[in-house]
C-alpha positions in Angstrom: -10.2 124.9 160.4 -11.8 122.8 163.2 -10.6 124.0 166.5 -11.2 123.0 170.1 -10.1 125.4 173.0 -11.3 124.6 176.6 -10.2 126.0 179.9 -10.8 125.1 183.5 -9.3 124.2 186.9 -5.7 122.7 186.7 -5.2 119.2 187.7 -3.2 116.3 186.7 -4.2 112.7 185.9 -1.5 110.9 183.9 -2.6 109.1 180.7 -2.6 105.6 182.1 -0.7 103.5 184.5 2.1 101.5 183.0 1.2 97.8 182.7 3.2 95.2 184.6 3.5 93.1 181.3 2.7 93.9 177.7 -0.6 92.7 176.5 -0.5 89.5 174.3 -1.2 90.5 170.7 -4.2 88.8 169.1 -3.7 87.2 165.6 -3.1 90.2 163.3 -5.0 91.0 160.1 -4.6 93.9 157.9 -7.5 96.4 157.9 -8.3 98.8 155.2 -8.7 102.0 157.2 -10.7 103.6 154.5 -13.5 101.0 155.1 -13.6 100.6 158.8 -12.2 102.0 162.1 -11.6 98.6 163.5 -8.2 99.0 165.3 -5.5 96.6 165.7 -4.0 95.8 169.1 -0.4 95.4 167.8 1.8 94.5 164.9 3.4 91.2 164.0 6.6 93.0 163.3 6.9 94.2 166.9 8.5 91.7 169.3 6.5 93.3 172.1 2.9 94.8 172.0 1.3 96.6 174.9 -2.0 98.2 175.7 -1.3 101.5 173.9 -4.0 104.3 173.6 -6.1 103.6 170.4 -6.3 106.4 168.0 -10.0 106.6 168.4 -9.6 107.6 172.0 -7.0 110.4 171.3 -9.7 113.1 170.7 -11.6 112.1 174.0 -8.2 112.4 176.0 -7.3 115.7 174.5 -10.7 117.1 175.2 -10.6 115.8 178.7 -7.2 117.6 179.2 -8.5 120.8 177.5 -11.4 121.1 179.9 -8.9 121.3 182.7 -6.6 123.8 181.3 -6.3 127.3 179.7 -2.9 126.6 178.4 -3.8 124.3 175.6 -5.0 124.8 172.1 -6.2 121.7 170.2 -6.6 121.9 166.4 -7.5 119.5 163.7 -6.6 121.5 160.6 -5.6 118.6 158.3 -6.4 114.9 157.6 -4.3 111.9 156.9 -4.3 110.1 153.6 -6.9 107.7 155.0 -9.2 110.7 156.1 -8.4 110.8 159.8 -7.9 114.0 161.8 -4.2 115.1 162.5 -4.2 116.6 166.0 -2.0 119.6 166.6 -1.7 120.7 170.3 0.0 123.9 171.3 0.8 124.7 174.9 2.0 127.9 176.4 1.8 129.8 179.7 -1.5 131.6 179.4 -0.3 134.6 181.5 2.2 135.5 178.8 0.3 134.5 175.6 1.3 137.8 174.1 4.6 136.2 173.6 3.1 134.3 170.7 3.4 137.7 169.1 7.0 137.9 170.0 7.5 134.6 168.2 5.7 135.6 165.0 7.5 139.0 165.0 10.9 137.3 165.6 10.2 134.8 162.8 9.5 137.6 160.3 12.8 139.2 161.3 14.8 135.9 161.1 14.2 135.7 157.4 14.3 139.3 156.3 16.7 141.0 158.8 18.5 138.5 161.0 20.7 141.1 162.6 17.5 142.8 164.0 16.2 139.4 165.1 19.3 138.7 167.1 19.1 142.2 168.7 15.4 141.6 169.4 16.3 138.6 171.6 18.7 140.7 173.6 16.0 143.3 174.2 13.3 140.6 175.0 15.1 138.0 177.3 11.6 136.7 178.3 11.0 135.5 174.7 9.8 131.9 174.2 11.3 129.3 171.9 9.2 127.0 169.9 9.8 123.2 170.4 8.1 120.8 168.2 7.4 117.2 169.2 6.4 114.9 166.4 5.0 111.5 167.6 4.8 108.1 166.0 5.3 108.9 162.3 5.7 105.1 162.0 2.4 103.7 162.9 3.8 100.6 164.7 5.9 102.7 167.0 3.0 103.3 169.4 5.1 104.7 172.3 5.6 108.2 170.8 2.1 109.2 170.8 1.5 107.9 174.2 4.6 109.7 175.5 3.3 113.0 173.7 -0.1 112.6 175.5 1.6 112.3 178.9 3.6 115.3 178.1 0.6 117.3 177.1 -1.2 116.4 180.2 1.6 117.4 182.3 2.3 120.8 180.6 -1.4 121.6 180.3 -2.3 120.9 184.0 0.6 120.6 186.4 1.7 123.5 188.7 5.0 122.3 189.8 8.0 124.8 189.6 9.8 123.0 186.8 6.6 122.8 184.6 6.0 126.6 185.1 9.7 127.4 184.4 9.7 125.4 181.2 6.5 127.0 180.1 7.9 130.5 180.8 10.6 129.8 178.1 8.9 127.5 175.6 6.0 127.1 173.3 5.3 123.4 172.8 3.9 122.2 169.6 2.8 118.5 169.5 1.9 116.6 166.3 0.2 114.1 168.5 -0.4 111.1 166.0 1.7 111.8 162.9 0.4 108.7 161.2 -3.2 107.9 162.2 -3.7 105.4 159.4 -0.7 103.4 160.6 -1.7 103.6 164.3 -5.2 102.3 163.5 -4.0 99.6 161.1 -0.8 98.7 163.1 1.3 99.4 160.0 4.6 101.4 159.8 3.2 103.2 156.7 0.1 105.2 155.9 -2.9 104.1 154.0 -1.1 104.8 150.6 1.6 102.4 151.7 4.2 105.2 152.1 6.8 105.4 154.8 6.3 109.0 155.9 9.6 109.3 157.4 11.1 108.9 153.9 8.9 111.4 152.3 10.4 114.9 153.2 12.0 115.7 150.0 9.1 114.4 147.9 6.2 115.5 150.3 3.7 113.6 148.3 1.5 112.6 151.3 -1.0 114.7 153.3 0.7 113.8 156.6 4.1 115.1 155.4 2.6 118.3 154.1 1.0 118.9 157.4 4.4 118.6 159.3 6.0 121.0 156.7 3.2 123.5 157.4 3.8 123.2 161.1 7.5 123.6 160.7 7.0 126.7 158.5 4.5 128.2 160.9 6.6 127.9 164.0 10.2 127.5 162.8 10.9 125.4 165.9 14.3 125.8 167.5 14.2 122.1 168.6 12.5 119.3 166.8 12.1 116.0 168.5 10.8 113.0 166.5 9.6 110.2 168.8 10.2 106.6 167.4 10.8 103.1 168.5 12.3 100.6 168.8 16.1 100.4 169.1 17.7 98.5 171.9 20.8 96.7 170.4 22.9 99.4 168.7 24.8 100.4 171.9 26.1 98.5 174.8 23.7 96.4 176.9 23.4 99.2 179.5 22.8 101.9 176.8 19.4 101.0 175.3 17.7 103.3 172.9 19.1 105.8 170.5 19.3 109.6 170.5 20.9 111.5 167.5 23.0 113.5 166.4 24.2 111.2 163.7 27.4 109.7 162.2 28.9 111.0 159.0 28.4 111.6 156.3 26.6 114.9 157.0 24.8 116.6 154.1 27.0 119.5 152.9 24.0 121.8 152.6 23.6 122.1 156.3 25.4 124.8 158.4 26.6 121.8 160.4 29.1 123.8 162.6 26.2 125.7 164.1 24.2 122.6 164.7 27.2 120.8 166.3 27.8 123.5 168.8 24.6 122.3 170.7 23.5 118.9 169.4 25.7 116.5 171.2 25.4 118.4 174.5 21.6 118.5 174.1 21.5 114.7 173.3 23.5 114.0 176.4 21.1 116.2 178.5 18.3 113.8 177.2 20.4 110.8 178.0 21.0 112.2 181.5 17.4 112.8 182.1 16.6 109.2 181.3 19.4 107.7 183.4 18.4 110.0 186.4 15.0 108.5 186.4 15.9 104.8 185.9 14.5 103.8 189.3 11.0 104.7 187.9 11.0 102.0 185.2 9.1 98.8 185.6 11.4 96.4 183.6 8.5 94.7 182.0 8.9 90.9 181.4 8.8 91.1 177.6 11.3 94.0 177.1 14.6 92.2 177.8 15.9 95.6 178.8 17.2 96.2 182.4 16.2 99.9 182.5 17.2 100.1 186.2 20.8 99.5 185.3 21.0 102.0 182.5 24.1 104.0 182.2 23.2 105.9 179.1 21.9 105.5 175.5 23.4 105.0 172.1 24.3 108.5 170.5 25.6 107.6 167.0 27.8 110.7 166.7 29.5 110.0 169.9 29.5 106.2 169.9 30.1 105.2 166.2 31.9 106.0 163.0 29.2 105.2 160.4 25.8 103.6 159.8 23.3 106.1 161.2 23.8 109.1 158.9 21.9 112.4 158.5 22.8 112.8 154.8 19.4 112.6 153.0 16.7 115.2 153.6 14.0 112.6 153.6 13.8 112.1 157.4 11.6 114.4 159.4 14.4 115.8 161.8 16.8 116.2 158.9 14.3 118.2 157.0 13.6 120.3 160.0 17.4 121.1 160.3 17.1 122.9 156.9 14.8 125.3 158.8 17.5 125.9 161.4 16.2 123.5 164.0 18.2 121.3 166.3 16.6 118.1 165.0 16.7 114.7 166.7 15.3 111.2 166.1 14.7 109.5 169.4 14.4 105.7 169.2 12.8 104.2 172.5 14.3 100.8 173.3 11.0 99.0 173.8 7.4 98.8 172.8 5.8 99.1 176.3 5.1 101.6 179.0 8.8 101.7 179.8 9.4 102.9 176.3 6.8 105.5 176.8 8.6 106.7 180.0 12.0 106.7 178.1 10.5 109.1 175.6 9.0 111.3 178.3 12.3 111.6 180.1 14.2 112.3 177.0 11.8 115.2 176.0 12.1 116.6 179.5 15.9 116.5 179.2 15.8 118.3 175.9 13.5 121.0 177.3 15.7 121.5 180.4 18.8 121.9 178.2 17.0 124.5 175.8 15.7 126.3 179.0 19.2 126.9 180.1 20.7 127.7 176.6 17.8 129.3 174.6 19.4 132.6 173.8 22.6 131.4 172.3 20.9 128.5 170.6 18.3 130.6 168.8 21.0 133.2 167.9 22.8 130.3 166.1 19.5 129.3 164.5 19.2 132.8 163.2 22.8 132.7 162.1 21.8 129.9 159.6 19.4 132.3 158.0 21.9 135.2 158.1 24.5 133.2 156.2 22.0 132.4 153.6 20.8 136.0 153.1 24.4 137.3 153.1 25.7 134.4 150.9 28.2 133.7 153.5 28.9 130.0 154.2 32.3 130.0 156.0 32.5 126.4 156.6 31.7 125.3 153.1 33.9 124.7 150.1 34.2 127.9 148.1 31.7 128.0 145.4 29.7 125.1 146.7 26.6 127.2 146.8 25.8 128.7 143.3 24.8 132.3 143.0 21.4 131.2 141.6 19.5 128.5 139.6 17.8 129.3 136.4 14.7 127.2 135.8 13.8 127.4 132.1 10.2 126.8 131.1 9.0 124.6 128.2 6.4 126.5 126.4 4.4 123.3 125.4 4.7 121.4 128.6 5.8 123.5 131.6 4.2 121.1 134.1 7.4 119.6 135.6 9.0 123.0 136.2 5.8 124.4 137.6 5.5 121.5 140.0 9.1 122.3 141.1 8.5 126.0 141.6 5.3 125.3 143.5 7.3 122.8 145.7 10.1 125.2 146.4 7.6 128.0 147.4 5.7 125.5 149.7 9.0 125.0 151.4 9.7 128.7 152.2 12.1 129.1 149.3 11.8 132.4 147.4 11.5 132.1 143.7 11.4 135.0 141.2 10.8 135.4 137.4 12.6 137.6 135.0 11.0 140.7 133.8 12.7 140.7 130.5 14.6 138.2 128.2 18.2 137.7 129.4 21.4 135.8 128.5 23.5 133.5 130.6 26.6 131.6 129.5 25.6 132.2 126.0 22.1 130.9 126.2 19.0 133.3 125.8 16.1 133.0 128.3 12.7 134.6 127.7 10.9 136.8 130.1 9.1 134.9 132.8 11.9 132.5 133.3 12.1 131.3 136.9 15.2 132.2 139.0 16.1 130.9 142.5 18.5 133.5 143.9 20.6 131.7 146.5 21.1 134.7 148.7 18.1 133.8 150.8 17.5 132.5 154.4 16.9 128.9 153.5 19.6 128.5 150.9 20.6 125.2 152.2 17.2 123.7 151.6 17.0 125.3 148.1 20.3 123.8 147.2 19.8 120.3 148.5 16.6 120.2 146.4 18.3 121.6 143.2 22.0 120.4 143.3 23.4 117.5 141.3 24.3 115.5 144.3 27.6 113.7 144.7 29.1 110.1 144.6 29.8 109.4 148.2 30.7 105.7 147.7 34.4 106.3 149.0 33.4 108.5 151.9 31.5 106.0 154.0 31.2 102.2 154.1 27.4 102.1 153.9 24.4 104.4 154.0 21.2 104.1 156.2 19.0 105.0 153.2 19.1 106.9 149.9 22.2 109.0 148.9 20.7 110.9 146.0 17.3 112.6 145.2 18.0 115.3 142.6 14.8 117.0 141.8 15.6 118.3 138.3 16.8 115.0 137.1 14.2 112.8 138.8 11.3 115.2 138.3 12.1 116.0 134.7 12.9 119.8 134.7 16.0 121.8 133.9 18.0 123.7 136.7 21.0 125.7 135.2 23.5 126.5 138.0 24.9 130.0 137.9 28.4 129.8 139.4 29.1 131.7 142.6 31.6 134.0 140.8 29.4 134.5 137.7 27.6 137.7 136.7 23.8 137.4 136.5 22.2 140.8 136.4 18.4 140.2 135.8 15.6 142.3 137.1 12.9 140.0 138.5 9.5 139.9 140.3 8.8 137.7 143.2 6.6 134.8 142.2 3.4 134.6 144.2 1.4 132.1 142.3 2.2 129.7 139.5 0.2 129.9 136.3 -0.9 126.3 135.7 -3.7 126.5 133.0 -3.3 124.6 129.8 -4.3 126.0 126.4 -6.0 124.4 123.4 -5.1 126.1 120.2 -6.4 125.6 116.6 -9.4 123.5 115.6 -8.0 120.0 115.6 -6.8 117.2 115.2 -4.2 117.8 118.0 -0.9 116.6 119.1 0.2 115.8 122.7 3.9 115.3 123.5 4.9 112.2 125.6 6.8 114.6 127.9 5.5 114.4 131.4 3.3 112.7 134.0 0.6 115.4 133.3 0.7 114.7 129.5 0.1 111.1 130.0 -2.7 111.6 132.6 -4.3 114.0 130.0 -4.1 111.2 127.3 -5.7 108.7 129.7 -8.3 111.1 130.7 -9.2 111.7 127.1 -9.5 108.0 126.4 -11.8 107.5 129.3 -13.9 110.3 128.0 -14.4 108.7 124.7 -11.9 110.7 122.6 -10.1 108.9 119.8 -6.3 109.0 120.8 -3.5 107.4 118.9 0.2 106.9 119.7 3.0 106.7 117.2 5.8 106.1 119.7 7.0 109.7 120.2 3.7 111.5 120.7 0.0 111.3 121.0 -2.7 112.4 118.6 -6.3 113.4 119.4 -8.5 112.9 116.3 -11.2 115.4 117.3 -12.5 118.9 116.7 -12.3 121.8 119.1 -15.1 121.5 121.8 -15.7 122.9 125.2 -15.2 119.5 126.8 -11.8 119.1 125.3 -10.7 122.5 126.1 -11.7 122.1 129.7 -9.7 118.9 130.0 -6.7 120.5 128.3 -6.8 123.5 130.6 -6.8 121.3 133.6 -3.7 119.5 132.4 -1.4 122.6 132.3 -0.2 121.6 128.8 -0.4 123.6 125.5 -2.1 121.4 122.9 -1.8 122.4 119.3 -3.4 121.4 116.1 -1.5 119.1 113.7 -1.8 118.3 110.0 -1.8 114.6 110.4 -2.8 111.8 112.8 -0.7 108.7 113.1 -0.3 105.6 115.2 -2.3 102.9 116.9 -5.6 103.7 118.7 -5.3 103.7 122.5 -8.0 101.9 124.7 -8.5 101.8 128.4 -6.3 99.2 130.0 -7.2 97.1 133.0 -4.0 97.3 135.1 -3.5 95.0 138.1 -0.5 95.2 140.5 0.7 92.5 142.9 0.0 93.8 146.4 2.7 93.7 149.1 0.5 93.8 152.2 3.4 94.8 154.4 6.2 92.5 153.9 9.2 93.5 156.1 7.2 96.4 157.4 6.9 98.0 154.0 4.6 98.0 151.0 7.3 97.7 148.3 4.7 98.1 145.5 3.3 101.4 146.8 5.6 103.7 144.8 4.7 102.0 141.4 1.0 101.9 142.3 1.0 105.7 143.0 2.9 106.4 139.9 0.4 104.5 137.8 -2.4 106.3 139.4 -0.9 109.7 138.8 -0.3 108.7 135.2 -4.1 108.3 135.0 -4.5 104.5 135.1 -7.0 102.7 137.3 -5.2 100.1 139.2 -6.5 97.1 140.8 -4.3 95.4 143.6 -4.3 91.7 144.1 -2.5 89.7 146.8 -0.3 86.6 146.1 -2.9 84.4 147.6 -5.8 85.9 145.6 -3.8 85.5 142.5 -3.1 81.9 143.2 -6.8 81.2 143.9 -8.4 83.3 141.2 -5.8 84.0 138.5 -5.7 87.4 136.7 -9.2 87.4 135.0 -9.5 90.0 132.3 -6.4 92.0 133.3 -4.7 93.6 130.4 -1.4 94.6 132.1 0.0 93.0 135.3 2.7 94.7 137.3 5.1 93.0 139.8 7.0 95.7 141.6 8.7 94.8 144.9 10.3 92.2 146.9 10.5 88.6 145.7 9.4 87.4 149.1 5.9 88.1 148.0 5.9 84.6 146.3 7.8 83.0 149.1 6.2 80.4 151.4 7.1 78.3 154.4 10.3 79.2 156.2 9.8 83.0 156.7 12.7 85.1 157.5 10.4 87.3 159.7 7.3 85.7 161.4 5.3 88.8 160.4 5.7 88.1 156.7 3.7 85.0 156.9 0.5 87.1 156.9 1.2 88.4 153.5 2.9 85.8 151.4 1.9 82.4 150.1 1.0 79.7 152.5 2.5 76.6 150.9 4.0 74.8 147.8 0.5 74.2 146.3 -0.4 77.9 146.5 3.0 78.7 144.9 2.4 76.3 142.0 -1.0 77.6 141.5 0.3 81.2 141.4 3.1 80.2 138.9 0.5 78.3 136.6 -1.9 81.3 136.7 0.9 83.6 135.7 2.0 81.4 132.8 -1.5 80.9 131.5 -1.9 84.7 131.6 1.2 85.4 129.7 0.5 82.6 127.2 -2.9 84.0 126.5 -1.3 87.4 125.5 -1.3 89.1 128.9 1.3 91.8 129.4 3.6 91.2 132.4 5.9 94.1 133.6 8.5 93.4 136.3 10.0 96.5 138.1 13.3 96.5 140.1 15.6 93.9 141.6 13.1 91.8 143.6 10.6 91.6 140.7 13.4 90.6 138.3 14.3 87.7 140.7 10.7 86.7 140.8 10.4 86.7 137.0 13.4 84.4 136.8 12.1 82.2 139.6 8.7 81.9 137.9 10.3 80.9 134.6 9.2 84.0 132.7 12.8 84.9 131.5 16.2 83.1 130.9 18.2 86.2 131.4 20.8 86.3 134.2 20.0 88.6 137.1 22.8 90.6 138.7 22.4 92.8 141.7 24.3 95.4 143.7 24.1 95.6 147.5 21.0 96.2 149.5 22.1 99.7 150.5 23.4 100.7 147.0 21.3 103.5 145.4 21.6 106.5 143.3 21.2 108.4 140.0 22.7 106.8 136.9 23.4 107.6 133.3 21.2 105.4 130.9 21.3 105.0 127.2 17.7 104.5 126.1 17.0 103.2 122.6 14.8 105.2 120.2 11.7 103.0 120.4 8.1 103.1 121.7 9.1 101.4 125.0 11.5 104.2 125.8 9.7 107.1 124.1 10.5 110.4 125.5 13.9 109.4 126.7 17.3 109.6 124.9 20.9 108.6 124.9 22.9 109.7 127.9 19.7 110.2 129.9 18.8 109.6 133.6 17.7 106.7 135.7 17.5 105.8 139.4 18.5 102.6 141.1 17.7 101.2 144.6 19.5 97.9 145.0 20.7 98.1 141.4 20.0 95.3 138.9 21.3 94.5 135.5 21.0 91.6 133.0 23.2 89.4 131.0 22.6 86.5 128.7 19.9 88.5 127.0 19.9 86.8 123.6 16.2 85.9 124.0 15.3 89.5 124.6 15.2 92.9 122.9 17.5 95.3 124.9 15.8 98.7 125.2 18.1 100.5 127.7 21.6 100.0 129.1 23.7 101.7 131.7 26.1 104.0 130.0 29.2 102.3 128.8 31.6 104.7 130.8 33.1 104.5 134.2 31.3 107.7 135.3 27.8 106.2 134.5 27.1 106.5 138.2 26.5 110.1 138.9 25.3 110.4 142.5 24.7 108.1 145.5 26.5 105.2 147.0 27.2 102.0 145.0 30.3 99.9 145.6 31.6 97.3 143.2 29.6 98.8 140.3 32.1 98.2 137.4 30.4 95.0 136.2 27.2 97.0 135.6 28.8 99.4 133.3 27.3 99.2 129.8 24.9 96.3 130.7 21.2 96.0 129.9 18.8 97.6 132.3 15.5 97.3 130.4 14.8 94.2 128.3 11.7 92.7 126.8 11.2 89.0 125.9 11.0 88.3 122.1 8.6 85.5 122.3 6.2 86.7 125.0 5.0 90.1 126.4 7.3 90.1 129.5 9.3 93.3 130.2 12.0 93.7 132.9 12.5 97.3 134.0 15.7 97.3 136.1 15.3 101.0 137.2 13.2 101.8 140.3 11.1 103.9 138.1 8.3 104.4 140.7 10.4 104.9 143.7 8.5 106.2 146.6 6.3 108.5 144.4 9.5 110.5 143.8 10.9 109.7 140.3 8.3 111.5 138.2 10.6 111.7 135.3 10.8 108.0 135.0 7.0 107.2 135.5 6.4 107.3 131.7 8.5 104.1 131.4 5.4 102.4 132.8 2.9 104.1 130.5 5.2 103.3 127.5 5.4 99.7 128.6 1.6 99.6 128.9 0.9 101.2 125.5 3.5 99.3 123.6 2.4 96.2 121.7 
């Protein structure tokens, strides 16, 4: 761990003077942060850009502050996906740093003996509560980090009475720049193209893992996530947004405890902003009259639906499962007034927790007490199961092992059975994993493992996804032990997951087409010169036992056994290319599929629409289009910022289309993934099927009938899929249909999808009969989350 701790005389010099007007943004270009630290001055998707502090100056500023203060600890214990330091700053009153020990002692009691933790608070009224400020997780929302730096400077160096009192009662933890890659490159996403504020159930990114580690370390009582920019949700004189949220609320929360304080604390933040309105500059570009503010938009108070806290993918919502009072704060403008708005909001939150810390933290501890005692008084009886049984496949345990490691990383206790046992007539061997739901963070465990629910009739629309079931979308089994069942199994706590694979016998060998790790092993073997064949259902390695083969198999986590015969067509390395969404509509819509392909072991080259129009696809074997159809748009852009990433004119579009047709006619393999790619395939003339789509906010887990062929190898009838803006096909006479939505009214299992009846029983994966064009309607690579569906990509690549 790299650490900087400096002390000195206290002084205050605020970060920078607000500008009278936002700086004019220069022409924007997308920079690969892995190649250069050239930093952008603004984003084309921001209506305003200002002279924000560049990421490269953050370390200098923090060291400057640290030299003036003995209250501050600066750490860089992790790096972003692009290799840039993630700065954690902790501030506390140095005269009472022993109370750090109070916090750690209290944290241990919270999860093991919450009654003692509550009694501890009464005996130590001078305890400090941890408050975490997470800044600018979206790289283009620059104001969060600038506000964090101003707050750091104030609490590290100021000597006024309010600062001293707040430090007497708080430990402040700042994640100063939550998305360095995005701040450098002026992108909402990180260098992997992932929106980090959608990654907290998957936790596939280094930045997300870092935040999870901080939440586990401190278990903050209050969590503030600083965003921007929202100015038009509320009335004209109520700019900005402060949670809590509208319904639906995830049923895995202990929401009654959160609600006791959330609205009052939000209104305290709102009050602090309004009280300081005379200090705002009303910059010329903002179109917000800060000096006439009467409040902010608070979704729970001011609306009925549309800004929900249902999915655990958002940072504050994830923190709520650790008992935090979690809030997203959306500043109205991208300027120094927006920075001031965040600063004032955080001060209001701290003033509120200063006055109410004892009862607030007792209610936080009550969340953990309910979990440990299996007492959830405001939930439907039986909603929380007694336990989950996670069986282990002896040949390919990798999906289950990934799940167990994920649960443990999230502070969830997992045990394993000492002996074989039976439940509900099924026998399970010794070593079977069990998640006992009588534990402190039962709500988090359950939201990761439950089946989810169909909430279509509960709310008119959802802000984002409505289903994320890990067992179904990661490909492992989770058997629910009902709350009133009997399960008497002696167990040991799991400390570490055994993940080594095993090579048995002398060859040749068989590898099941069963998981991401299995396919990755196959591709690794092909790259290393081994003869590998595929017969549709499984892979064969025509080789004798060797140290090299054993090492590769052990690294995979899979048991690979000898077989009597070898069958199928030989596999060769495939050159895979994917159409790159450079940042259309503030997102990289191809990023999930790209990461899925890489995790399967394919080397993937990205190509922009303009490059493809100019150069064609060269020696590409397999081409993926995954993402918005706007990538092949030109001319009249719906958002001005999109113009930097799409085609420039009709000529480029025609060149793109001609190059695609030449590629396919020459035997190239074309794979379209999702609704946008399906639209594009139709537009390009690659298919005659009719494309049907659900609404933009429709998403969820579906039942799919997969045919028993090579394209859907490893999947079966009545299996699972995931949709995000669902798509299905009709007029499919010119195609082979490989998968359909289940022909039953209950084919939609969990999520939110209105008017879905027309999709029932309809094709969702088709392949053209006269050319190698495959349409996969499922979002099989969604945000690096849907591991179970990734093999649809490898199947499509391998299938002739």
